[in-house]
C-alpha positions as a printed Julia matrix, in Angstrom:
94×3 Matrix{Float64}:
   0.16   0.42  -0.24
   1.0    3.84  -0.89
   1.62   5.2    2.44
   2.43   8.8    0.58
  -1.36   9.79  -1.39
  -1.74  12.27  -3.72
  -1.76  15.41  -1.34
  -3.84  17.02  -4.62
  -6.65  14.27  -4.53
  -9.87  15.22  -2.47
 -10.44  12.59  -0.03
 -12.31  12.62   3.73
  -9.46  14.47   5.53
  -9.22  16.88   2.32
 -12.67  17.64   0.7
 -12.31  20.1   -2.0
 -13.76  23.37  -0.7
 -17.25  24.39  -1.72
 -18.3   28.27  -2.21
 -19.24  28.58   0.93
 -16.14  27.97   2.14
 -13.99  30.01  -0.49
 -16.6   33.38   0.99
 -15.68  32.51   4.68
 -11.84  31.95   3.88
  -9.47  34.93   4.84
  -5.89  35.79   3.78
  -3.22  35.25   6.59
  -3.04  39.52   7.0
  -6.78  39.66   8.23
  -6.17  37.36  11.59
  -5.12  39.28  14.54
  -1.17  39.17  15.64
  -0.8   36.59  17.68
  -2.57  33.8   16.25
  -0.55  35.29  12.84
   2.61  34.57  14.58
   1.6   30.83  15.69
   0.5   29.75  12.75
   4.18  31.02  10.6
   5.43  29.27  13.33
   9.47  29.85  14.23
  11.21  32.53  13.51
  14.85  32.36  12.11
  17.48  32.04  14.09
  19.77  34.54  14.1
  22.47  31.79  14.69
  22.01  28.91  11.39
  23.33  25.46  12.7
  24.72  23.27  10.24
  22.69  19.56   9.87
  24.9   16.44  10.41
  25.11  12.81  10.94
  26.43  11.47  14.28
  26.57   8.44  16.23
  25.48   8.72  20.39
  25.31   6.5   22.52
  21.81   5.2   23.39
  22.88   6.2   27.11
  23.16   9.42  26.24
  20.36   9.72  23.61
  17.33   8.68  26.08
  18.74  10.95  28.17
  18.68  13.88  26.01
  14.85  12.78  24.81
  14.13  11.74  28.2
  14.45  15.93  28.95
  11.48  16.32  25.93
  11.16  19.24  23.06
  14.08  20.52  22.5
  17.15  17.97  23.24
  19.07  18.21  20.73
  19.78  21.79  21.35
  20.56  20.96  24.89
  23.51  18.77  23.34
  24.71  21.72  21.27
  24.76  23.96  24.26
  26.84  21.06  25.95
  29.13  20.83  23.24
  29.55  24.67  23.07
  30.29  24.9   27.19
  32.9   21.9   26.26
  34.82  23.99  23.31
  34.67  27.22  25.65
  36.08  25.05  28.66
  38.78  23.48  26.58
  39.95  26.58  24.44
  43.12  27.27  24.45
  44.13  23.88  26.59
  44.88  21.59  23.77
  41.62  19.8   23.68
  39.58  21.2   21.09
  41.3   21.47  17.44
  40.07  23.65  14.58
């Protein structure tokens, strides 16, 4: 069975819009500012990160994932702390 449905095809979860639906529709700019912000998603980060693949022990992953949402950011913070603590000591090489 194909898990990827054609998003353009109407179905029970994505019915075709009626004329009444189009009349009720509003643009994002017509919504209240707080709702606009929540629908636009997370703002662009000031500092961008690079996507990599890294292999970590099951214990490390379990511990960080167990802290809830934002666990990858917390791993990044721990690694930044290590880099700062080891600058100039020969522990962090460029």
